[in-house]
C-alpha positions as YAML, in Angstrom:
chain: A
units: angstrom
residues:
- id: 1
  name: UNK
  ca: [0.00, 0.00, 0.00]
- id: 2
  name: UNK
  ca: [1.36, 3.39, -0.95]
- id: 3
  name: UNK
  ca: [2.29, 5.97, 1.66]
- id: 4
  name: UNK
  ca: [-0.26, 8.40, 0.23]
- id: 5
  name: UNK
  ca: [-3.07, 5.86, 0.61]
- id: 6
  name: UNK
  ca: [-1.93, 4.91, 4.11]
- id: 7
  name: UNK
  ca: [-1.72, 8.55, 5.14]
- id: 8
  name: UNK
  ca: [-5.22, 9.32, 3.86]
- id: 9
  name: UNK
  ca: [-6.65, 6.24, 5.62]
- id: 10
  name: UNK
  ca: [-4.93, 7.12, 8.92]
- id: 11
  name: UNK
  ca: [-6.00, 10.77, 8.72]
- id: 12
  name: UNK
  ca: [-9.60, 9.81, 7.87]
- id: 13
  name: UNK
  ca: [-9.70, 7.38, 10.80]
- id: 14
  name: UNK
  ca: [-8.25, 9.99, 13.13]
- id: 15
  name: UNK
  ca: [-10.74, 12.65, 12.09]
- id: 16
  name: UNK
  ca: [-13.59, 10.12, 12.28]
- id: 17
  name: UNK
  ca: [-12.68, 9.20, 15.86]
- id: 18
  name: UNK
  ca: [-12.28, 12.88, 16.73]
- id: 19
  name: UNK
  ca: [-15.69, 13.69, 15.21]
- id: 20
  name: UNK
  ca: [-17.34, 10.83, 17.09]
- id: 21
  name: UNK
  ca: [-15.80, 11.81, 20.42]
- id: 22
  name: UNK
  ca: [-16.69, 15.48, 19.95]
- id: 23
  name: UNK
  ca: [-20.22, 14.57, 18.88]
- id: 24
  name: UNK
  ca: [-20.77, 12.38, 21.93]
- id: 25
  name: UNK
  ca: [-19.26, 15.02, 24.20]
- id: 26
  name: UNK
  ca: [-21.42, 17.79, 22.73]
- id: 27
  name: UNK
  ca: [-24.50, 15.60, 22.89]
- id: 28
  name: UNK
  ca: [-23.85, 14.66, 26.52]
- id: 29
  name: UNK
  ca: [-23.05, 18.18, 27.71]
- id: 30
  name: UNK
  ca: [-25.69, 20.09, 25.76]
- id: 31
  name: UNK
  ca: [-28.51, 17.55, 26.11]
- id: 32
  name: UNK
  ca: [-27.76, 17.30, 29.83]
- id: 33
  name: UNK
  ca: [-27.85, 21.09, 30.17]
- id: 34
  name: UNK
  ca: [-31.11, 21.35, 28.26]
- id: 35
  name: UNK
  ca: [-32.59, 18.46, 30.26]
- id: 36
  name: UNK
  ca: [-31.75, 20.32, 33.47]
- id: 37
  name: UNK
  ca: [-33.18, 23.52, 32.01]
- id: 38
  name: UNK
  ca: [-36.32, 21.65, 30.98]
- id: 39
  name: UNK
  ca: [-36.66, 20.14, 34.46]
- id: 40
  name: UNK
  ca: [-36.28, 23.58, 36.01]
- id: 41
  name: UNK
  ca: [-38.92, 24.93, 33.63]
- id: 42
  name: UNK
  ca: [-41.33, 22.11, 34.51]
- id: 43
  name: UNK
  ca: [-40.69, 22.82, 38.19]
- id: 44
  name: UNK
  ca: [-41.56, 26.47, 37.57]
- id: 45
  name: UNK
  ca: [-44.73, 25.39, 35.73]
- id: 46
  name: UNK
  ca: [-45.75, 23.16, 38.63]
- id: 47
  name: UNK
  ca: [-45.01, 25.98, 41.06]
- id: 48
  name: UNK
  ca: [-47.13, 28.35, 38.97]
- id: 49
  name: UNK
  ca: [-50.09, 25.96, 39.05]
- id: 50
  name: UNK
  ca: [-49.72, 25.34, 42.78]
- id: 51
  name: UNK
  ca: [-49.57, 29.10, 43.33]
- id: 52
  name: UNK
  ca: [-52.77, 29.47, 41.34]
- id: 53
  name: UNK
  ca: [-54.47, 26.84, 43.52]
- id: 54
  name: UNK
  ca: [-53.11, 28.67, 46.55]
- id: 55
  name: UNK
  ca: [-54.62, 31.90, 45.23]
- id: 56
  name: UNK
  ca: [-57.92, 30.07, 44.79]
- id: 57
  name: UNK
  ca: [-57.75, 29.01, 48.43]
- id: 58
  name: UNK
  ca: [-56.72, 32.48, 49.62]
- id: 59
  name: UNK
  ca: [-59.43, 34.15, 47.56]
- id: 60
  name: UNK
  ca: [-62.05, 31.77, 48.93]
- id: 61
  name: UNK
  ca: [-60.73, 32.28, 52.47]
- id: 62
  name: UNK
  ca: [-61.01, 36.07, 52.05]
- id: 63
  name: UNK
  ca: [-64.61, 35.74, 50.85]
- id: 64
  name: UNK
  ca: [-65.43, 33.38, 53.73]
- id: 65
  name: UNK
  ca: [-63.91, 35.82, 56.22]
- id: 66
  name: UNK
  ca: [-65.94, 38.75, 54.84]
- id: 67
  name: UNK
  ca: [-69.19, 36.81, 55.15]
- id: 68
  name: UNK
  ca: [-68.47, 35.12, 58.50]
- id: 69
  name: UNK
  ca: [-67.26, 38.23, 60.36]
- id: 70
  name: UNK
  ca: [-70.48, 40.18, 59.79]
- id: 71
  name: UNK
  ca: [-73.30, 41.03, 62.15]
- id: 72
  name: UNK
  ca: [-75.99, 40.18, 59.57]
- id: 73
  name: UNK
  ca: [-74.60, 36.64, 59.25]
- id: 74
  name: UNK
  ca: [-74.20, 36.45, 63.04]
- id: 75
  name: UNK
  ca: [-77.90, 37.17, 63.58]
- id: 76
  name: UNK
  ca: [-79.00, 35.07, 60.59]
- id: 77
  name: UNK
  ca: [-77.68, 31.91, 62.27]
- id: 78
  name: UNK
  ca: [-80.24, 32.44, 65.04]
- id: 79
  name: UNK
  ca: [-83.29, 33.77, 63.18]
- id: 80
  name: UNK
  ca: [-82.71, 32.68, 59.53]
- id: 81
  name: UNK
  ca: [-84.55, 35.80, 58.46]
- id: 82
  name: UNK
  ca: [-85.86, 35.91, 54.92]
- id: 83
  name: UNK
  ca: [-84.53, 39.38, 54.30]
- id: 84
  name: UNK
  ca: [-80.93, 38.13, 54.60]
- id: 85
  name: UNK
  ca: [-81.70, 35.40, 52.11]
- id: 86
  name: UNK
  ca: [-83.33, 37.74, 49.62]
- id: 87
  name: UNK
  ca: [-80.60, 40.34, 49.80]
- id: 88
  name: UNK
  ca: [-77.51, 38.16, 50.08]
- id: 89
  name: UNK
  ca: [-78.14, 34.60, 48.96]
- id: 90
  name: UNK
  ca: [-79.34, 34.95, 45.38]
- id: 91
  name: UNK
  ca: [-77.83, 33.65, 42.16]
- id: 92
  name: UNK
  ca: [-76.30, 36.99, 41.10]
- id: 93
  name: UNK
  ca: [-74.42, 37.36, 44.39]
- id: 94
  name: UNK
  ca: [-72.96, 33.86, 44.14]
- id: 95
  name: UNK
  ca: [-72.00, 34.44, 40.52]
- id: 96
  name: UNK
  ca: [-70.33, 37.78, 41.28]
- id: 97
  name: UNK
  ca: [-68.15, 36.41, 44.08]
- id: 98
  name: UNK
  ca: [-67.59, 33.17, 42.12]
- id: 99
  name: UNK
  ca: [-68.70, 30.63, 44.72]
- id: 100
  name: UNK
  ca: [-71.07, 27.72, 44.20]
- id: 101
  name: UNK
  ca: [-72.48, 27.16, 47.67]
- id: 102
  name: UNK
  ca: [-72.77, 28.36, 51.27]
- id: 103
  name: UNK
  ca: [-73.50, 26.21, 54.31]
- id: 104
  name: UNK
  ca: [-74.50, 27.79, 57.65]
- id: 105
  name: UNK
  ca: [-74.02, 25.69, 60.78]
- id: 106
  name: UNK
  ca: [-74.91, 26.78, 64.33]
- id: 107
  name: UNK
  ca: [-73.05, 26.05, 67.52]
- id: 108
  name: UNK
  ca: [-74.87, 22.74, 67.85]
- id: 109
  name: UNK
  ca: [-73.24, 21.64, 64.56]
- id: 110
  name: UNK
  ca: [-76.67, 21.60, 62.92]
- id: 111
  name: UNK
  ca: [-77.18, 22.85, 59.37]
- id: 112
  name: UNK
  ca: [-79.28, 26.02, 59.55]
- id: 113
  name: UNK
  ca: [-79.34, 26.95, 55.89]
- id: 114
  name: UNK
  ca: [-77.66, 25.95, 52.62]
- id: 115
  name: UNK
  ca: [-77.67, 27.35, 49.13]
- id: 116
  name: UNK
  ca: [-75.93, 26.05, 45.98]
- id: 117
  name: UNK
  ca: [-75.86, 27.13, 42.34]
- id: 118
  name: UNK
  ca: [-74.64, 25.46, 39.16]
- id: 119
  name: UNK
  ca: [-73.21, 28.19, 36.92]
- id: 120
  name: UNK
  ca: [-73.03, 25.87, 33.91]
- id: 121
  name: UNK
  ca: [-76.78, 25.32, 34.04]
- id: 122
  name: UNK
  ca: [-77.50, 28.77, 35.44]
- id: 123
  name: UNK
  ca: [-79.82, 27.62, 38.22]
- id: 124
  name: UNK
  ca: [-79.99, 26.51, 41.82]
- id: 125
  name: UNK
  ca: [-78.87, 22.98, 42.55]
- id: 126
  name: UNK
  ca: [-78.72, 20.55, 45.45]
- id: 127
  name: UNK
  ca: [-75.53, 19.36, 47.02]
- id: 128
  name: UNK
  ca: [-75.20, 15.56, 47.32]
- id: 129
  name: UNK
  ca: [-76.15, 13.94, 50.62]
- id: 130
  name: UNK
  ca: [-72.69, 12.35, 50.73]
- id: 131
  name: UNK
  ca: [-71.22, 15.83, 51.31]
- id: 132
  name: UNK
  ca: [-73.37, 16.41, 54.40]
- id: 133
  name: UNK
  ca: [-72.52, 12.94, 55.61]
- id: 134
  name: UNK
  ca: [-68.82, 13.65, 55.15]
- id: 135
  name: UNK
  ca: [-69.11, 16.91, 57.10]
- id: 136
  name: UNK
  ca: [-71.00, 15.23, 59.93]
- id: 137
  name: UNK
  ca: [-68.39, 12.48, 60.08]
- id: 138
  name: UNK
  ca: [-65.64, 15.11, 60.43]
- id: 139
  name: UNK
  ca: [-67.39, 17.55, 62.76]
- id: 140
  name: UNK
  ca: [-64.35, 18.09, 64.89]
- id: 141
  name: UNK
  ca: [-62.29, 19.10, 61.88]
- id: 142
  name: UNK
  ca: [-64.93, 21.41, 60.42]
- id: 143
  name: UNK
  ca: [-66.54, 22.96, 63.49]
- id: 144
  name: UNK
  ca: [-63.75, 23.14, 66.04]
- id: 145
  name: UNK
  ca: [-62.22, 26.64, 66.15]
- id: 146
  name: UNK
  ca: [-59.22, 26.88, 68.50]
- id: 147
  name: UNK
  ca: [-59.09, 30.67, 67.99]
- id: 148
  name: UNK
  ca: [-61.43, 33.43, 66.81]
- id: 149
  name: UNK
  ca: [-59.31, 34.03, 63.71]
- id: 150
  name: UNK
  ca: [-59.01, 30.32, 62.87]
- id: 151
  name: UNK
  ca: [-59.96, 29.33, 59.33]
- id: 152
  name: UNK
  ca: [-59.30, 26.47, 56.92]
- id: 153
  name: UNK
  ca: [-59.21, 26.38, 53.12]
- id: 154
  name: UNK
  ca: [-58.48, 23.56, 50.73]
- id: 155
  name: UNK
  ca: [-59.77, 20.66, 48.68]
- id: 156
  name: UNK
  ca: [-62.09, 17.89, 49.85]
- id: 157
  name: UNK
  ca: [-62.75, 14.72, 47.87]
- id: 158
  name: UNK
  ca: [-65.63, 13.38, 49.88]
- id: 159
  name: UNK
  ca: [-66.89, 10.85, 47.33]
- id: 160
  name: UNK
  ca: [-65.06, 9.33, 44.36]
- id: 161
  name: UNK
  ca: [-68.26, 9.52, 42.31]
- id: 162
  name: UNK
  ca: [-68.86, 13.22, 43.05]
- id: 163
  name: UNK
  ca: [-67.11, 16.40, 41.95]
- id: 164
  name: UNK
  ca: [-64.39, 17.42, 44.43]
- id: 165
  name: UNK
  ca: [-64.71, 20.82, 46.10]
- id: 166
  name: UNK
  ca: [-62.57, 23.74, 47.18]
- id: 167
  name: UNK
  ca: [-63.95, 24.95, 50.51]
- id: 168
  name: UNK
  ca: [-63.20, 27.43, 53.27]
- id: 169
  name: UNK
  ca: [-64.50, 27.22, 56.84]
- id: 170
  name: UNK
  ca: [-64.66, 30.17, 59.25]
- id: 171
  name: UNK
  ca: [-66.21, 30.80, 62.65]
- id: 172
  name: UNK
  ca: [-69.17, 33.21, 62.54]
- id: 173
  name: UNK
  ca: [-68.39, 36.36, 64.56]
- id: 174
  name: UNK
  ca: [-69.47, 39.94, 65.02]
- id: 175
  name: UNK
  ca: [-68.35, 42.54, 62.51]
- id: 176
  name: UNK
  ca: [-65.70, 43.77, 64.92]
- id: 177
  name: UNK
  ca: [-64.23, 40.24, 64.93]
- id: 178
  name: UNK
  ca: [-65.47, 39.55, 68.44]
- id: 179
  name: UNK
  ca: [-67.26, 36.50, 69.78]
- id: 180
  name: UNK
  ca: [-68.59, 34.46, 71.11]
- id: 181
  name: UNK
  ca: [-68.56, 32.15, 68.10]
- id: 182
  name: UNK
  ca: [-72.08, 31.73, 66.85]
- id: 183
  name: UNK
  ca: [-71.50, 28.92, 64.36]
- id: 184
  name: UNK
  ca: [-69.55, 27.95, 61.26]
- id: 185
  name: UNK
  ca: [-69.77, 29.20, 57.69]
- id: 186
  name: UNK
  ca: [-68.62, 26.86, 54.92]
- id: 187
  name: UNK
  ca: [-68.38, 28.22, 51.39]
- id: 188
  name: UNK
  ca: [-67.01, 26.47, 48.35]
- id: 189
  name: UNK
  ca: [-66.51, 26.05, 44.64]
- id: 190
  name: UNK
  ca: [-66.86, 22.97, 42.48]
- id: 191
  name: UNK
  ca: [-63.46, 21.70, 41.40]
- id: 192
  name: UNK
  ca: [-64.94, 20.48, 38.13]
- id: 193
  name: UNK
  ca: [-63.48, 20.35, 34.63]
- id: 194
  name: UNK
  ca: [-64.50, 23.95, 33.97]
- id: 195
  name: UNK
  ca: [-62.62, 25.14, 37.06]
- id: 196
  name: UNK
  ca: [-59.55, 23.05, 36.11]
- id: 197
  name: UNK
  ca: [-59.76, 24.42, 32.55]
- id: 198
  name: UNK
  ca: [-59.97, 27.97, 33.90]
- id: 199
  name: UNK
  ca: [-56.80, 27.46, 35.96]
- id: 200
  name: UNK
  ca: [-55.12, 25.82, 32.95]
- id: 201
  name: UNK
  ca: [-56.01, 28.83, 30.78]
- id: 202
  name: UNK
  ca: [-54.60, 31.22, 33.38]
- id: 203
  name: UNK
  ca: [-51.33, 29.30, 33.66]
- id: 204
  name: UNK
  ca: [-51.23, 28.34, 29.94]
- id: 205
  name: UNK
  ca: [-50.54, 24.73, 30.95]
- id: 206
  name: UNK
  ca: [-52.23, 21.36, 30.71]
- id: 207
  name: UNK
  ca: [-53.64, 20.21, 34.07]
- id: 208
  name: UNK
  ca: [-55.09, 16.80, 34.87]
- id: 209
  name: UNK
  ca: [-56.24, 15.65, 38.31]
- id: 210
  name: UNK
  ca: [-55.91, 11.92, 39.00]
- id: 211
  name: UNK
  ca: [-57.86, 10.95, 42.14]
- id: 212
  name: UNK
  ca: [-56.02, 8.50, 44.33]
- id: 213
  name: UNK
  ca: [-59.35, 6.87, 45.19]
- id: 214
  name: UNK
  ca: [-59.81, 5.74, 41.56]
- id: 215
  name: UNK
  ca: [-58.05, 2.93, 39.73]
- id: 216
  name: UNK
  ca: [-54.68, 4.31, 38.67]
- id: 217
  name: UNK
  ca: [-52.82, 3.16, 35.61]
- id: 218
  name: UNK
  ca: [-49.52, 1.33, 36.03]
- id: 219
  name: UNK
  ca: [-47.56, 4.46, 35.08]
- id: 220
  name: UNK
  ca: [-49.43, 6.56, 37.64]
- id: 221
  name: UNK
  ca: [-48.92, 3.92, 40.31]
- id: 222
  name: UNK
  ca: [-45.19, 4.12, 39.65]
- id: 223
  name: UNK
  ca: [-45.45, 7.89, 39.69]
- id: 224
  name: UNK
  ca: [-47.24, 7.74, 43.02]
- id: 225
  name: UNK
  ca: [-44.42, 5.67, 44.49]
- id: 226
  name: UNK
  ca: [-41.87, 8.19, 43.21]
- id: 227
  name: UNK
  ca: [-43.85, 11.08, 44.70]
- id: 228
  name: UNK
  ca: [-43.70, 9.42, 48.09]
- id: 229
  name: UNK
  ca: [-39.93, 9.87, 47.93]
- id: 230
  name: UNK
  ca: [-39.84, 13.41, 46.57]
- id: 231
  name: UNK
  ca: [-42.46, 16.14, 46.21]
- id: 232
  name: UNK
  ca: [-42.12, 16.50, 42.44]
- id: 233
  name: UNK
  ca: [-41.65, 13.82, 39.81]
- id: 234
  name: UNK
  ca: [-40.88, 14.82, 36.21]
- id: 235
  name: UNK
  ca: [-41.45, 12.36, 33.39]
- id: 236
  name: UNK
  ca: [-41.03, 12.94, 29.63]
- id: 237
  name: UNK
  ca: [-44.04, 11.29, 27.95]
- id: 238
  name: UNK
  ca: [-42.85, 11.54, 24.35]
- id: 239
  name: UNK
  ca: [-40.73, 13.78, 22.15]
- id: 240
  name: UNK
  ca: [-43.21, 16.68, 22.36]
- id: 241
  name: UNK
  ca: [-44.80, 16.38, 25.81]
- id: 242
  name: UNK
  ca: [-43.40, 16.33, 29.33]
- id: 243
  name: UNK
  ca: [-45.31, 16.18, 32.60]
- id: 244
  name: UNK
  ca: [-44.62, 17.07, 36.17]
- id: 245
  name: UNK
  ca: [-46.48, 15.11, 38.85]
- id: 246
  name: UNK
  ca: [-47.15, 16.43, 42.32]
- id: 247
  name: UNK
  ca: [-49.19, 15.14, 45.20]
- id: 248
  name: UNK
  ca: [-52.18, 17.25, 46.26]
- id: 249
  name: UNK
  ca: [-53.46, 17.05, 49.84]
- id: 250
  name: UNK
  ca: [-56.95, 17.80, 51.03]
- id: 251
  name: UNK
  ca: [-57.89, 20.39, 53.61]
- id: 252
  name: UNK
  ca: [-56.82, 18.00, 56.39]
- id: 253
  name: UNK
  ca: [-53.42, 17.14, 54.88]
- id: 254
  name: UNK
  ca: [-54.37, 13.77, 53.43]
- id: 255
  name: UNK
  ca: [-53.24, 13.01, 49.84]
- id: 256
  name: UNK
  ca: [-56.24, 12.86, 47.50]
- id: 257
  name: UNK
  ca: [-54.91, 13.65, 44.01]
- id: 258
  name: UNK
  ca: [-51.92, 13.26, 41.77]
- id: 259
  name: UNK
  ca: [-51.87, 16.43, 39.71]
- id: 260
  name: UNK
  ca: [-50.31, 16.19, 36.26]
- id: 261
  name: UNK
  ca: [-49.00, 19.45, 34.83]
- id: 262
  name: UNK
  ca: [-48.00, 19.00, 31.20]
- id: 263
  name: UNK
  ca: [-46.26, 21.27, 28.75]
- id: 264
  name: UNK
  ca: [-44.59, 21.14, 25.37]
- id: 265
  name: UNK
  ca: [-40.92, 20.17, 25.16]
- id: 266
  name: UNK
  ca: [-39.96, 23.29, 23.22]
- id: 267
  name: UNK
  ca: [-36.77, 23.88, 25.22]
- id: 268
  name: UNK
  ca: [-35.55, 20.30, 24.91]
- id: 269
  name: UNK
  ca: [-36.36, 20.17, 21.20]
- id: 270
  name: UNK
  ca: [-34.51, 23.45, 20.78]
- id: 271
  name: UNK
  ca: [-31.55, 21.78, 22.42]
- id: 272
  name: UNK
  ca: [-31.83, 18.78, 20.09]
- id: 273
  name: UNK
  ca: [-31.96, 21.10, 17.07]
- id: 274
  name: UNK
  ca: [-28.94, 22.94, 18.38]
- id: 275
  name: UNK
  ca: [-27.06, 19.65, 18.86]
- id: 276
  name: UNK
  ca: [-27.99, 18.56, 15.33]
- id: 277
  name: UNK
  ca: [-26.79, 21.87, 13.87]
- id: 278
  name: UNK
  ca: [-23.57, 21.70, 15.90]
- id: 279
  name: UNK
  ca: [-22.90, 18.12, 14.82]
- id: 280
  name: UNK
  ca: [-23.60, 18.97, 11.17]
- id: 281
  name: UNK
  ca: [-21.32, 22.01, 11.46]
- id: 282
  name: UNK
  ca: [-18.71, 19.83, 13.16]
- id: 283
  name: UNK
  ca: [-18.79, 17.24, 10.38]
- id: 284
  name: UNK
  ca: [-18.61, 19.95, 7.70]
- id: 285
  name: UNK
  ca: [-15.66, 21.54, 9.51]
- id: 286
  name: UNK
  ca: [-13.93, 18.18, 9.93]
- id: 287
  name: UNK
  ca: [-14.54, 17.35, 6.24]
- id: 288
  name: UNK
  ca: [-13.06, 20.70, 5.16]
- id: 289
  name: UNK
  ca: [-10.08, 20.22, 7.49]
- id: 290
  name: UNK
  ca: [-9.63, 16.69, 6.18]
- id: 291
  name: UNK
  ca: [-9.56, 17.93, 2.59]
- id: 292
  name: UNK
  ca: [-7.10, 20.70, 3.52]
- id: 293
  name: UNK
  ca: [-4.84, 18.26, 5.39]
- id: 294
  name: UNK
  ca: [-4.88, 15.78, 2.49]
- id: 295
  name: UNK
  ca: [-4.08, 18.56, 0.01]
- id: 296
  name: UNK
  ca: [-1.26, 19.93, 2.19]
- id: 297
  name: UNK
  ca: [0.10, 16.43, 2.80]
- id: 298
  name: UNK
  ca: [-0.05, 15.64, -0.89]
- id: 299
  name: UNK
  ca: [1.48, 18.97, -1.86]
- id: 300
  name: UNK
  ca: [4.35, 19.06, 0.61]
- id: 301
  name: UNK
  ca: [5.03, 15.39, 1.38]
- id: 302
  name: UNK
  ca: [3.68, 12.64, -0.84]
- id: 303
  name: UNK
  ca: [4.07, 14.46, -4.16]
- id: 304
  name: UNK
  ca: [7.70, 15.30, -3.34]
- id: 305
  name: UNK
  ca: [8.37, 11.73, -2.27]
- id: 306
  name: UNK
  ca: [6.79, 10.55, -5.52]
- id: 307
  name: UNK
  ca: [9.04, 12.95, -7.47]
- id: 308
  name: UNK
  ca: [12.07, 11.70, -5.55]
- id: 309
  name: UNK
  ca: [11.17, 8.07, -6.25]
- id: 310
  name: UNK
  ca: [10.62, 8.82, -9.94]
- id: 311
  name: UNK
  ca: [13.97, 10.61, -10.22]
- id: 312
  name: UNK
  ca: [15.79, 7.72, -8.56]
- id: 313
  name: UNK
  ca: [14.09, 5.25, -10.91]
- id: 314
  name: UNK
  ca: [15.26, 7.31, -13.89]
- id: 315
  name: UNK
  ca: [18.82, 7.28, -12.55]
- id: 316
  name: UNK
  ca: [18.58, 3.51, -12.08]
- id: 317
  name: UNK
  ca: [17.08, 2.88, -15.53]
- id: 318
  name: UNK
  ca: [19.49, 5.13, -17.44]
- id: 319
  name: UNK
  ca: [22.54, 4.51, -15.22]
- id: 320
  name: UNK
  ca: [23.10, 8.23, -15.22]
- id: 321
  name: UNK
  ca: [24.67, 9.32, -11.96]
- id: 322
  name: UNK
  ca: [25.23, 12.79, -13.31]
- id: 323
  name: UNK
  ca: [21.52, 13.61, -13.12]
- id: 324
  name: UNK
  ca: [20.83, 16.21, -10.43]
- id: 325
  name: UNK
  ca: [17.76, 16.32, -8.20]
- id: 326
  name: UNK
  ca: [15.70, 19.53, -8.00]
- id: 327
  name: UNK
  ca: [16.05, 20.37, -4.31]
- id: 328
  name: UNK
  ca: [13.55, 22.91, -2.97]
- id: 329
  name: UNK
  ca: [12.84, 24.08, 0.54]
- id: 330
  name: UNK
  ca: [14.62, 23.57, 3.80]
- id: 331
  name: UNK
  ca: [12.58, 20.78, 5.44]
- id: 332
  name: UNK
  ca: [13.30, 17.12, 6.15]
- id: 333
  name: UNK
  ca: [12.42, 16.01, 2.62]
- id: 334
  name: UNK
  ca: [14.69, 18.69, 1.15]
- id: 335
  name: UNK
  ca: [17.45, 17.49, 3.48]
- id: 336
  name: UNK
  ca: [16.83, 13.92, 2.29]
- id: 337
  name: UNK
  ca: [17.07, 15.09, -1.33]
- id: 338
  name: UNK
  ca: [20.34, 16.91, -0.57]
- id: 339
  name: UNK
  ca: [21.76, 13.80, 1.09]
- id: 340
  name: UNK
  ca: [20.73, 11.65, -1.87]
- id: 341
  name: UNK
  ca: [22.26, 14.22, -4.24]
- id: 342
  name: UNK
  ca: [25.50, 14.16, -2.24]
- id: 343
  name: UNK
  ca: [25.42, 10.38, -2.31]
- id: 344
  name: UNK
  ca: [24.94, 10.40, -6.10]
- id: 345
  name: UNK
  ca: [27.85, 12.81, -6.48]
- id: 346
  name: UNK
  ca: [30.02, 10.58, -4.32]
- id: 347
  name: UNK
  ca: [28.95, 7.55, -6.33]
- id: 348
  name: UNK
  ca: [29.70, 9.39, -9.56]
- id: 349
  name: UNK
  ca: [33.21, 10.21, -8.32]
- id: 350
  name: UNK
  ca: [33.67, 6.65, -7.11]
- id: 351
  name: UNK
  ca: [32.60, 5.25, -10.49]
- id: 352
  name: UNK
  ca: [34.90, 7.72, -12.22]
- id: 353
  name: UNK
  ca: [37.78, 6.59, -10.04]
- id: 354
  name: UNK
  ca: [36.80, 2.99, -10.69]
- id: 355
  name: UNK
  ca: [36.80, 3.58, -14.45]
- id: 356
  name: UNK
  ca: [40.19, 5.28, -14.23]
- id: 357
  name: UNK
  ca: [41.60, 2.42, -12.15]
- id: 358
  name: UNK
  ca: [40.21, -0.15, -14.56]
- id: 359
  name: UNK
  ca: [41.75, 1.71, -17.51]
- id: 360
  name: UNK
  ca: [45.14, 1.87, -15.81]
- id: 361
  name: UNK
  ca: [44.91, -1.78, -14.86]
- id: 362
  name: UNK
  ca: [44.04, -2.73, -18.43]
- id: 363
  name: UNK
  ca: [47.08, -0.86, -19.71]
- id: 364
  name: UNK
  ca: [49.32, -2.76, -17.30]
- id: 365
  name: UNK
  ca: [47.74, -6.04, -18.37]
- id: 366
  name: UNK
  ca: [48.39, -5.15, -21.99]
- id: 367
  name: UNK
  ca: [52.00, -4.33, -21.18]
- id: 368
  name: UNK
  ca: [52.35, -7.61, -19.35]
- id: 369
  name: UNK
  ca: [50.93, -9.41, -22.34]
- id: 370
  name: UNK
  ca: [53.49, -7.75, -24.57]
- id: 371
  name: UNK
  ca: [56.27, -8.51, -22.12]
- id: 372
  name: UNK
  ca: [55.08, -12.08, -21.92]
- id: 373
  name: UNK
  ca: [55.11, -12.33, -25.70]
- id: 374
  name: UNK
  ca: [58.67, -11.00, -25.92]
- id: 375
  name: UNK
  ca: [60.27, -12.86, -23.01]
- id: 376
  name: UNK
  ca: [58.42, -16.16, -23.02]
- id: 377
  name: UNK
  ca: [58.66, -16.66, -26.80]
- id: 378
  name: UNK
  ca: [62.37, -15.91, -26.74]
- id: 379
  name: UNK
  ca: [62.87, -18.36, -23.93]
- id: 380
  name: UNK
  ca: [61.06, -21.04, -25.84]
- id: 381
  name: UNK
  ca: [63.21, -20.39, -28.91]
- id: 382
  name: UNK
  ca: [66.38, -20.67, -26.77]
- id: 383
  name: UNK
  ca: [65.17, -23.97, -25.33]
- id: 384
  name: UNK
  ca: [64.47, -25.24, -28.82]
- id: 385
  name: UNK
  ca: [67.87, -24.07, -30.04]
- id: 386
  name: UNK
  ca: [69.58, -25.81, -27.13]
- id: 387
  name: UNK
  ca: [67.73, -28.97, -27.96]
- id: 388
  name: UNK
  ca: [68.86, -28.77, -31.59]
- id: 389
  name: UNK
  ca: [72.43, -28.24, -30.44]
- id: 390
  name: UNK
  ca: [72.25, -31.32, -28.22]
- id: 391
  name: UNK
  ca: [70.78, -33.34, -31.03]
- id: 392
  name: UNK
  ca: [73.53, -32.17, -33.34]
- id: 393
  name: UNK
  ca: [76.22, -33.09, -30.80]
- id: 394
  name: UNK
  ca: [74.77, -36.53, -30.40]
- id: 395
  name: UNK
  ca: [74.66, -37.00, -34.16]
- id: 396
  name: UNK
  ca: [78.25, -35.72, -34.65]
- id: 397
  name: UNK
  ca: [79.59, -38.05, -31.95]
- id: 398
  name: UNK
  ca: [77.98, -41.07, -33.56]
- id: 399
  name: UNK
  ca: [79.53, -40.31, -36.93]
- id: 400
  name: UNK
  ca: [83.00, -40.10, -35.37]
- id: 401
  name: UNK
  ca: [82.66, -43.42, -33.79]
- id: 402
  name: UNK
  ca: [81.98, -44.99, -37.15]
...
């Protein structure tokens, strides 16, 4: 595999790992921050709804105080005069002060008078017998007043089949807030769907009341167990809706509802969009950097190494050590080119010296050949001449003997 290919693969892998790590880090940090922000927002929403319910209770308590600390009410408990009823207990009065019913009890805990109106139907209505039964069963809680200024306000869920109520109880006193206590005034509003919708419209949130006396779904049962551990439980329902669950107590401090406050997940989805844009920007940036790095690497490293390799191949193929490399720059590759050029120059000188030595050696060999021809041939001729002389002597001696 070529260096250029290896370099590109390694760089791509490095940038890919970097992109993945940065993406996961951004996703963890930003999504966590937006989740915390969303949880804080849901907590604020729940607080806003609870404050609205608290205002409902305070408003009802103020109305109950105005009607209970009043001489006309004080005397009405004893004489139940018709004039009080005609002037103060008509539909218009109830509608104006936004209450659905009034219950007047004397000191003997007996109901003296009651009046209730249904604003949806626009007429007088009767309260269920189960409400009176509930009040009678909790006389001590409703009719016991440890102090002249003692009052109670809150929700009662007296029957799972009936509409829950928001009520306020006050002792009936003189206008100057003096006793003795003449009885108890109970006023209230129906906590029906219209009232819940009205609070939801004020707070711009979705509100659902889940009575604990009814059959809860599995999710709400789990939610109820979580709420036992902490006052507020936040649960994302889907990608667009999140709910905060809080326990709601009745007027006596007993849990009666799980209130679900829902809202859109605009903040979290904004965070997701931001993460997506950041990741896309990150990948675009990494891609651009990758291209730049590859171009720079190719321009200043791999292309020069390719040129160097090509030049060396030409020198090898043509056996031309006199070819010079084009050395540019002052970096490591340029230094390598200079060293190779110096090596080629040294090799060229060495080959030149070798050629010169070979030429000189060849001359000496030629001279030796000539010397050999002169000396050896002459020696051979002398040996041959000596042999002829010996032969001649032998022949001459034989003739003399004859």
